[in-house]
C-alpha positions in Angstrom: -165.1 137.6 198.3 -162.5 135.2 197.1 -159.9 133.6 199.2 -156.6 135.4 199.4 -153.7 133.4 198.2 -150.9 132.9 200.7 -147.2 132.9 199.9 -145.0 129.9 200.9 -143.4 131.9 203.7 -146.8 132.5 205.3 -147.8 128.8 205.1 -144.4 127.8 206.6 -144.9 130.3 209.4 -148.4 129.0 210.1 -147.2 125.4 210.2 -144.3 126.2 212.6 -146.8 128.1 214.9 -149.2 125.2 214.8 -146.5 122.7 215.7 -144.9 124.7 218.6 -146.3 122.2 221.2 -146.6 119.3 218.8 -149.5 118.4 216.6 -150.9 115.6 214.4 -150.9 115.6 210.6 -154.6 116.0 210.3 -154.7 118.8 212.8 -152.0 120.7 211.0 -153.8 120.2 207.7 -157.1 121.6 209.2 -155.6 124.5 211.2 -153.4 125.7 208.3 -156.1 124.9 205.7 -154.1 122.9 203.2 -154.8 119.9 201.1 -153.3 116.6 202.1 -150.8 116.8 199.2 -149.6 120.3 200.2 -149.4 119.3 203.9 -147.2 116.4 203.1 -145.0 118.5 200.8 -144.5 121.2 203.5 -144.0 118.7 206.3 -141.4 116.8 204.3 -139.5 120.0 203.5 -139.6 121.2 207.1 -138.5 117.9 208.7 -135.8 117.3 206.1 -134.3 120.7 206.9 -134.5 120.3 210.6 -137.3 122.8 211.3 -139.7 120.2 212.5 -139.0 116.9 214.4 -141.2 113.8 214.2 -142.2 112.3 217.6 -143.8 108.9 217.8 -146.3 109.1 220.6 -148.7 106.2 221.5 -148.9 105.0 217.9 -149.3 108.5 216.6 -146.9 110.7 214.7 -146.6 114.2 216.2 -144.8 117.0 214.4 -143.0 119.5 216.7 -141.2 122.7 215.9 -137.4 122.5 216.7 -135.3 125.3 218.0 -134.1 125.8 214.4 -137.8 126.1 213.4 -138.4 128.6 216.2 -135.6 130.7 214.8 -137.0 130.5 211.3 -140.4 131.5 212.6 -139.0 134.5 214.2 -137.1 135.5 211.1 -140.2 135.1 209.0 -142.1 137.3 211.5 -139.4 140.0 211.3 -139.6 140.0 207.5 -143.4 140.2 207.6 -143.2 143.2 210.0 -140.6 144.9 207.8 -142.8 144.5 204.7 -145.7 145.9 206.6 -143.9 149.2 207.4 
């Protein structure tokens, strides 16, 4: 069986879920199963648009979902549920 291709919305939703309590770049990359290049691209997009915030913690950069990101995650979930009906 081949891997199923995910759409951008699914990847964004997975990143926002992963970062709810804050997470490191490498952990996001591993949990969402993305290449380094794609992880960087998505994280830049999400931070630039206010869906993720960057927190410097003990010489580490942590990405955390913002309230705006939580709202986007909920909207994406609603769309996914609607498509499933």
